[in-house]
N, C-alpha and C positions, 0 to 999 in steps of 0.2 A: 831429837832427832825422829822417836814415832809418831808424834804428831807431824812433822813433815812427811813421812814413806806414806801416813795413811790419807793423807788430804790427797797425795797423787794417786795413789794405789784404785781407790773408790771406783770400780766401774769397770774394771781390768777382767778380761774374761782366764787369762793366765797370768802367776803373778811371777815372777822369778827371783828367786832371793841371793844373789851371789854371797860367795866366801873366799877367804884364805884358809885352807883347810883347817891347819893346827891352832886359828884363833878363837878361842873359848869366848870373847864378847861379840864375834862376828854371830856365833851360835846361835847366845843371850838374845840379841836383838832378833834372829831370826822368829824365836820362840815366841819373843812381844810380838812380832807383828801377826804372826801363827793364831795366836790369843785372841786378836782383836779382830782380824777379816773372816774367821772363819769362813775358812776354806771345806771346799764338800770333798776336795780327794787330795794329796798328797804324794808328787813324781820325788824320788830320791837317786841320783847320780849311782849313791854309793852302794846300792845292790841290785841285784840282777830281779828277774817278774818271779822267776820260782821262788829266791827266798821271799820278796813280796809277799807272796803267798804266807808265808811263817810270820807274819808280822800280823796276827789276831787279836781281835779287841781283850782278850783273856791274857796274852801273853806281854803285849805291848806298852804296858804298865811297871813289867817287870824287866827292870834292865838287866841283869844279873841273866835271869833266863834267856832272856832275847838276844844279852851279845851271845852267848853259848849256841843260841840255835842258829844265831847267823855265822857264829865259827869268826867273830870279830876280829879276835885276838888275832889272828893269821891272814886277815884280810889286805892289810898296806894302809888301812887309814888308821887316823889319830886315834887317842883316847876316845872309848865308847859313850864315855861321861860326858864328853864333848854334845853327840846326836843322842844320847837316849831322853832328853826332855821334846825333843821333835818326833821323835818317835813315838813315843807317846800319847801325840795326837792322835796314833793308832784306832785309841780306845774307842772313838766317836767318828772318824774317816776312815774310808779305805785309803790302802798304801799303794803306791807303785814304784817298781824298779825299774830304772832304765839303763844300767850297765851291762854292756855289751858283752862281758867275759872276755877271759884272756884268750880264747882261738878264735873268737872273732875277731878281735881286736889284730890278735899276728896274720889273722888273712885281709884285714885291710891294711895293715903295716906292708903284706908281701903283693896284694893284686890289687888293691885298691878298696876305697869303701863302697861301690856301687855294687863290687863283686860279691859281699858278702851279708851287706843290708840284707836283713829277713823280709821285712818288707818293701815296698814300692821306693826303688831309689829313685826314679824319676820324681816322683810326687815330690821329694825335698833337694831336688836337683844334685844329685849325688852322681847322676848322668854326665854335667856338664862340666867345661873342669872350669878352676875358675879365673878369673882375672888377673892379669898380669902382677898388677900393683898387690892385688890382695895376698898373691901368691907367695908375693917377696915378701910381702908385711909378714904373711904366719908363718912363712921358715923361721926371720929373722927371730919371731918369736919364741919360738922351739928351739933355737940355738942357746938362745939368752936362760931359756927356762931351764937348760940342762948346761949352765955354766960355760956354756961356747967350748965343750967339749966333744961336739957330735963332729962327725967328717959331712961335709956339706953336700957328700950326693946322698944321704937318705935321708935329707930333710924335710921331703915330700913326701916319703911313706911315715914320717910322723903326723904331717899333715893331715894326708888321709886317714888317720887313726882318729885324730880328732874331728874329722866329720862324719864319720860315721855314730862317734859318741854325740855329738849334737841332733845327728839325725834320731837317733835312739830315745833323746830326751823328748824332741820336739815330739816325735809320734806316740809313747806314752803318755805326752801333759793332752792330745787331741784324743785318745781312746778315753780319757780319764774326763774329757769334760765334755764328749758324746753319753757316755755313762751316769754321769753326774751331775750336769750342769757345771755353772761357773760356780764362784773362784776356784779354779787349779793354783795350786802351789808346787813351786818345782825349787828343791834343795839343791845346790849345786856352786860347782867353784866359779871365780868370775871370766873367767878363759868361756867358760859355755853362756855366761850369763850375757854376753855383751851382743848388744845391737847388730854390729855392722858384720859380724860374720859368725855369731853364734847361734841361739836355739832361738831368739826373738825373728833373724834373718832369715832362719829355714819353715817357720811358724807363717811367716810373711809370705812364702812361694807356696807352700801346701795349704796355707787356709788363710788367704790375705784379709776374710774380713771379722778376724779375732783380734782383739784387741789384749794388746802384750802390755806389761809392764816389768822394767830389768830393773834393779837393786845390785850396785855394786859395792863391796864391801874391801876395805885396801888397808896398809899400816903405817902409811904414810901417805902424803897426801899425790896424786897423778900428777904427773906430768901432758900438758899437751890437749887435745882432746879426749873428753872421756867418754867412750860409747854407748853410757847408760841414762835411763831415765833421769835417776837418780845415785847419786855418790856420798 
């Protein structure tokens, strides 16, 4: 699998490595890819830009100290042991954070992604309504992700929060690319890595000349069309 990934990823300026967050095998493969591709910088969905500033070369390899500095036990993310080998690359390359924070996510839920995005919302298409078929599919996916337990009228709000997170990841990747050159790696969940409406789609709007590779990782073979370059 690693050889297959590396044969496709070579030459990509942004490499998006998807995951199921609590699957340790997915993180192990991400670490293997990072070790070989030698990224210029790494963007994490799991931390904010302020938290990324804490991941200095001195602390990056100390999993206990870094977990404490990031207050990871209270973050809601899976065991830090899954992510520690990925953050350890911060001893050599800059770490970027793209988590929008709770207040911004709640703002997107209430007012829409464009209203709370800290950057240029139009650059990433946040000021445009989604195509009707995409909106419908994204709402259905949000319903499924929440065990079919959500009222239908709030599904569009969940989609807006997802769009905000996609844009934050895309913006951080472009910032890292401008500052450090390629290749920039992104560590994120599969939903943000998908090509049809995740980070790759927003990068295609904001920077169509940037080449992107997107990897999806699953726990069972997916059905139908799989919107990744490789899975």
